[in-house]
N, C-alpha and C positions, 0 to 999 in steps of 0.2 A: 504494500500500500504506500508507504513512505520511502522515498529514496534515501540512500545513506547520507547524501548532502542535506536533505530535509531533517533527518534525525539529528545531525550535528547542529544545524541551526536551532532546532527545538531545545537541545541541551544547552546551547550557548546563550541564547537570548534571555533577557531578564523579565520582560513584560510581554504579555499577549493581550489581545482584545477578546473579551468573552461576551457573547450575545445570548441572553436568556429571554424567555417569554413570560410576560406578566399574565395573571389570570384573565384579564380582559383582552388578551391577544396582542397587546402592543409589545414591541421589543424593548429590551433594556441592554445597553451596550456599555461596558466598562473596561478600562485597562486594569490589569492585575498581575502581580508577581506570581511566578509558578516555577515548578521543577518538572523535568521530563525524565521519567524512569520507566524502563520496561514497556515502551510504546504507549505510555499513558501520561497525561498531565495531572499534576496535583496542585491545588490552590488552597490557600488558607484565608478564611474570611470570618466575619462575625456570623454567628448562628442566626441572628435576627436581621441580617442584611437583605436587601431586595433580591440579590442574586440567589441567596440560600432559600429564601421563601419561594421564589419562582421555581427553583429546581425541585422543591418538595411537591409542586403541582404538575410540573412538566419537565422531564429529564432531558429533552432534546435541546442541544446547544450548538452554537457555531463558535469556533475560535479562529483567530488570525494573528499572524505576527505583524509587527508594526511597519515593516518596510514595504510600502506600497509599490516601490520600484521592482521588488522581487517578491510578489505575493505568495503566501501560503495560507490557504483557507481550508479548514477541516470541519466537517459535520461530525457530531459526536453525541454520546449519551453521558450523563453525569449523575453521580449520587454522593450524598454525604456519607462519610465513613463513620461507623460506630467507634472504631478504634484506629488510631493512626499507626501504621507500621513504622518500626524504628528506622528503616532505611529512608523513609520519607522525611522524618524528623532530621536525620543526619544530612540529607540532601539540602534542606532549607538552611541548616547551620553552615554547611560548606559554601553554598552559593551566595547567601545573603548575610551570613553571620547573625542569624536569627533563630532563637530557640522557640519554635512554635508551640512546644509542649508547655512552656511557662507563660504563654501570652493569654491573659484573661479577656482581652478585647477580640482578638482573632481566634476564636475558640472552636472553629469547625474546619475540617479538611474535606475537600471535594475531590473525588477521583473522576477523571474524564477519559473515556475510552473512545478513540476515533472510530467512525464507521465508514467515512468516505472523505477522500481528499478532493476538494473542489478545484483548487488551483495549485 
């Protein structure tokens, strides 16, 4: 599905754009930090954020990297994790120097599984 070059870009980039769908059907688009592990993206957000609430109702998302001159757009499904794998905690620590396990504000981890590469 993803080329080796796309995999490297996803591992290297710091921010992606995440589109979720509100209950009334309107889109919600936000930039967010992420880590890429084992062909999945992991995001850390507040459990009561708009994106987390949207995902509880509709798991289909679209994510894109920021560089519009070299687009990478991926359709995916997402879900909130009940428990955060240690490798995800470590990846956030290494990439952002951020201990997500100790963060009271950003208290939810979302796992995103690609279903289709659009661009």
